[in-house]
C-alpha positions in Angstrom: -15.7 -7.7 51.8 -13.6 -5.2 49.9 -13.0 -5.2 46.1 -9.4 -6.4 46.5 -10.4 -9.5 48.4 -11.8 -12.8 47.0 -15.4 -13.8 47.8 -15.8 -14.7 51.5 -15.9 -18.4 52.3 -17.7 -19.6 55.4 -18.4 -22.9 57.0 -21.4 -24.5 58.8 -21.7 -27.9 60.5 -24.6 -30.0 59.3 -25.4 -33.7 59.7 -21.9 -34.6 60.7 -20.3 -32.8 57.8 -18.6 -29.4 57.3 -20.3 -27.4 54.5 -18.3 -24.6 52.9 -20.2 -21.7 51.3 -19.0 -18.9 49.1 -20.6 -15.4 49.4 -20.7 -14.4 45.8 -21.3 -10.7 44.9 -24.8 -10.1 43.6 -26.2 -13.5 44.8 -28.8 -13.4 47.6 -31.1 -15.8 49.4 -30.2 -19.3 50.7 -26.7 -20.4 49.9 -25.8 -23.8 48.4 -22.6 -25.5 49.7 -19.7 -25.1 47.3 -17.7 -27.9 49.0 -18.5 -30.6 51.6 -15.9 -32.1 54.0 -16.4 -35.2 56.2 -14.5 -35.0 59.5 -12.6 -38.1 60.8 -14.8 -40.6 62.5 -15.6 -39.8 66.1 -14.3 -36.2 65.9 -16.5 -33.6 67.6 -16.1 -30.5 65.4 -16.2 -27.3 67.5 -15.1 -24.7 64.8 -13.8 -24.8 61.3 -12.3 -22.6 58.6 -12.0 -23.3 54.9 -9.2 -22.3 52.5 -10.3 -19.7 49.8 -9.8 -22.3 47.1 -12.1 -24.7 49.0 -9.5 -27.5 48.7 -8.8 -27.9 52.4 -10.5 -27.2 55.7 -9.1 -27.0 59.2 -11.3 -27.9 62.1 -10.9 -27.8 65.9 -12.1 -30.4 68.4 -12.0 -30.2 72.2 -8.7 -32.1 72.0 -7.0 -31.1 68.8 -6.9 -29.6 65.3 -7.1 -31.4 61.9 -6.4 -30.3 58.3 -8.4 -32.2 55.8 -8.7 -32.4 52.0 -12.0 -32.5 50.1 -11.3 -36.1 49.4 -11.2 -36.8 53.1 -7.5 -37.3 53.4 -5.8 -36.0 56.6 -3.0 -33.6 55.6 -1.9 -33.2 59.2 -3.3 -33.3 62.8 -2.2 -32.0 66.1 -3.4 -33.5 69.4 -3.6 -31.5 72.6 -2.0 -33.3 75.5 -3.0 -34.4 78.0 -6.5 -35.2 76.6 -9.3 -33.3 78.4 -12.2 -35.2 79.9 -14.0 -31.9 80.9 -17.1 -31.8 78.8 -18.3 -28.2 79.2 -17.1 -24.7 79.7 -14.3 -24.6 77.1 -14.4 -24.1 73.3 -11.3 -24.4 71.0 -11.1 -21.6 68.4 -9.5 -21.9 65.0 -8.9 -19.5 62.0 -6.9 -19.4 58.8 -4.8 -16.4 58.0 -5.7 -14.1 55.1 -3.2 -15.8 52.8 -4.1 -19.3 54.0 -0.5 -20.0 55.0 -1.0 -20.3 58.7 -3.6 -21.7 61.1 -4.3 -19.9 64.4 -5.7 -21.9 67.3 -6.8 -20.8 70.7 -6.6 -23.4 73.3 -8.6 -22.8 76.5 -6.3 -25.2 78.4 -7.2 -24.0 82.0 -10.9 -24.5 81.7 -10.2 -27.8 79.9 -8.2 -29.0 82.9 -5.2 -29.4 80.6 -2.8 -26.9 81.9 -2.1 -23.8 84.0 -2.2 -21.4 81.1 -4.3 -20.9 77.9 -2.3 -21.0 74.7 -2.4 -19.4 71.3 -0.7 -21.7 68.7 0.2 -20.9 65.1 0.7 -23.7 62.7 2.1 -23.9 59.1 -1.1 -24.6 57.1 0.7 -27.0 54.7 2.7 -29.1 57.2 1.3 -28.6 60.6 4.6 -27.4 62.0 4.2 -25.2 65.0 5.5 -21.7 64.2 4.6 -20.1 67.5 3.2 -21.3 70.8 2.4 -18.5 73.3 1.1 -19.0 76.9 -1.6 -16.5 77.7 -2.5 -14.8 81.0 -6.2 -15.8 80.6 -8.6 -18.3 81.9 -11.0 -18.3 78.9 -14.1 -20.3 78.0 -13.6 -19.7 74.3 -12.0 -17.4 71.8 -13.1 -15.9 68.5 -10.7 -14.8 65.7 -11.1 -11.9 63.3 -8.6 -11.6 60.4 -7.6 -8.1 59.2 -8.7 -7.8 55.6 -5.7 -5.8 54.5 -2.5 -6.4 56.5 -3.5 -10.0 57.5 -3.0 -9.6 61.3 -5.2 -11.8 63.4 -7.3 -10.6 66.3 -8.4 -12.9 69.1 -11.1 -12.0 71.6 -11.1 -14.3 74.7 -14.2 -14.6 76.9 -13.4 -15.2 80.6 -17.0 -15.4 81.9 -17.7 -13.1 84.8 -14.0 -12.0 84.8 -14.3 -10.1 81.5 -12.8 -10.4 78.1 -9.3 -9.9 76.6 -8.4 -8.8 73.1 -5.1 -9.7 71.4 -3.6 -9.2 68.0 -1.1 -11.4 66.3 1.2 -10.4 63.5 3.9 -12.2 61.5 7.2 -10.4 61.7 9.8 -9.8 58.9 11.5 -13.0 60.1 8.3 -15.0 59.6 7.8 -15.6 63.3 4.3 -14.7 64.6 4.2 -12.2 67.5 1.3 -11.0 69.5 0.3 -8.0 71.6 -2.4 -7.7 74.2 -4.7 -4.6 74.3 -4.9 -2.9 77.7 -8.6 -3.6 78.4 -9.8 -6.5 80.6 -13.4 -5.8 79.8 -14.1 -5.3 76.1 -15.4 -7.8 73.6 -14.2 -7.6 70.0 -17.2 -7.6 67.6 -15.9 -6.9 64.2 -13.2 -5.3 62.0 -14.1 -2.7 59.4 -14.0 -4.1 55.8 -11.3 -1.5 54.9 -9.4 -2.4 58.1 -9.0 1.1 59.4 -10.9 0.5 62.6 -12.6 -2.1 64.8 -15.7 -2.4 67.0 -16.0 -3.6 70.6 -18.7 -3.9 73.2 -18.2 -3.4 77.0 -18.2 -6.8 78.8 -20.9 -5.3 81.1 -22.9 -4.3 78.0 -23.1 -0.7 78.8 -21.6 0.8 75.6 -20.1 0.2 72.2 -16.8 1.7 71.1 -15.0 2.1 67.8 -11.2 1.9 67.8 -8.4 2.8 65.5 -6.4 -0.1 64.0 -3.9 -1.2 65.0 -3.2 0.9 68.2 -6.7 0.5 69.6 -7.2 4.2 70.4 -10.9 5.0 71.0 -12.4 7.0 68.2 -15.8 7.4 69.9 -18.1 5.6 72.4 -21.9 5.3 72.4 -23.6 4.3 75.7 -27.1 2.9 75.9 -28.8 6.2 76.5 -27.3 7.7 73.3 -29.7 5.4 71.5 -32.7 6.7 73.4 -33.0 3.8 75.9 -32.8 3.6 79.6 -29.6 1.9 80.7 -31.4 0.5 83.7 -33.3 -2.0 81.6 -31.5 -2.0 78.2 -28.0 -3.3 77.2 -25.8 -3.5 74.2 -25.7 -7.1 72.8 -22.3 -8.7 71.9 -23.3 -8.8 68.3 -23.6 -6.6 65.2 -20.7 -5.4 63.1 -19.9 -3.4 60.0 -22.7 -3.3 57.4 -20.6 -1.1 55.1 -17.2 0.5 55.5 -18.9 3.6 56.8 -21.9 2.1 58.7 -22.1 -0.3 61.7 -25.0 -2.2 63.1 -25.3 -2.0 66.9 -27.7 -4.3 68.7 -29.6 -3.3 71.8 -31.8 -5.6 73.9 -33.7 -5.8 77.1 -36.7 -7.2 78.8 -40.2 -5.7 79.0 -42.2 -5.6 82.2 -44.0 -8.7 81.2 -40.6 -10.4 81.0 -40.7 -10.7 77.2 -37.2 -10.1 75.7 -36.7 -7.7 72.8 -33.9 -6.5 70.6 -33.4 -3.9 67.9 -30.6 -3.1 65.4 -29.4 0.5 65.1 -27.2 2.0 62.4 -24.2 4.2 63.3 -22.1 6.3 60.9 -18.6 5.3 62.0 -17.1 8.4 60.3 -19.0 10.8 62.5 -20.4 8.8 65.4 -23.9 9.8 64.6 -27.0 7.5 64.7 -28.7 6.5 61.5 -32.0 5.0 62.7 -33.0 1.4 63.0 -32.7 -1.5 60.5 -34.7 -4.7 60.3 -32.5 -7.7 59.6 -35.4 -10.2 59.5 -33.9 -12.3 62.3 -35.4 -14.1 65.3 -32.6 -13.5 67.8 -30.0 -10.9 68.3 -27.0 -13.0 67.3 -28.4 -14.4 64.1 -27.7 -11.5 61.7 -24.0 -11.2 60.7 -23.1 -8.0 58.7 -20.6 -8.7 55.9 -19.3 -5.2 55.3 -20.7 -4.9 51.7 -24.2 -3.8 52.6 -25.5 -7.3 53.1 -25.7 -9.7 56.0 -25.9 -13.4 56.8 -28.8 -15.0 58.5 -30.4 -18.5 58.5 -33.0 -20.0 56.1 -35.8 -22.1 57.6 -33.8 -25.3 57.0 -30.8 -23.9 58.9 -28.6 -23.1 55.9 -27.0 -19.7 55.7 -28.8 -17.0 53.7 -27.6 -13.7 52.5 -29.8 -10.6 52.7 -29.7 -6.9 52.0 -32.2 -4.0 52.1 -32.4 -4.2 48.3 -32.5 -7.9 47.4 -36.3 -8.0 47.1 -38.9 -10.0 49.1 -37.8 -12.3 51.8 
């Protein structure tokens, strides 16, 4: 989070509801929901995003996307046709733009058995009007969005299983029509955008290295392979997790398996200005994908009851 941006709002799905939380500067520990939304009866919520004012939420299901008010009224809904009866192997992705005016939805239509191409659809957040609908050259299982904190462009990382990962970036042109570009890598997974927006972090799909790229062109600033962290690449890999702890520091997660088949992981700090290592950091998590750096020196993890909790190295006893 940068000083120019409002507090970060996140969602979690609990007991059939969508809980919205606000990450307030200076507040640590277990977060309390600032708003609660109840999805339409029978809807299987896959992913959701809440508007900064917490008055509306958009959520994706395997077969559509819905915009809902706090009172439970449907503002608009879009159904994917034909309806998919495939239960596994595909996950719809949804995100709100930085200004909350557009909704970006990734549709894994090939794996869902719905079509011959995946699609990236942009909706007007107020009306549900389709502003752009692009067919993609991917066969993805799911896609994760990252919104640029300054210029508002939207990144999409699509996982294609053993075939690799594709990264795209969507921008809204001067005419108001969203456009997108595809980066020329078939094998890199987007992990995070720097809080100042000047760069982004990817991990090799084969988990051999981590790279940091210039925004928006994607030029590689530097790459660190497993052995740069003092580990043997034969039995250690880079996890598809981590991110920017601060504008100048990233968390890179390495993992592996000991001879007794016990799995392990460690979090390493990297100075993204110089590419130098800064030692290890303990995030107090139980698995490598639990800790989510927020860019302001803190990170999100889970409390014992499953609610999100915010931590830092200076917030006192856990």
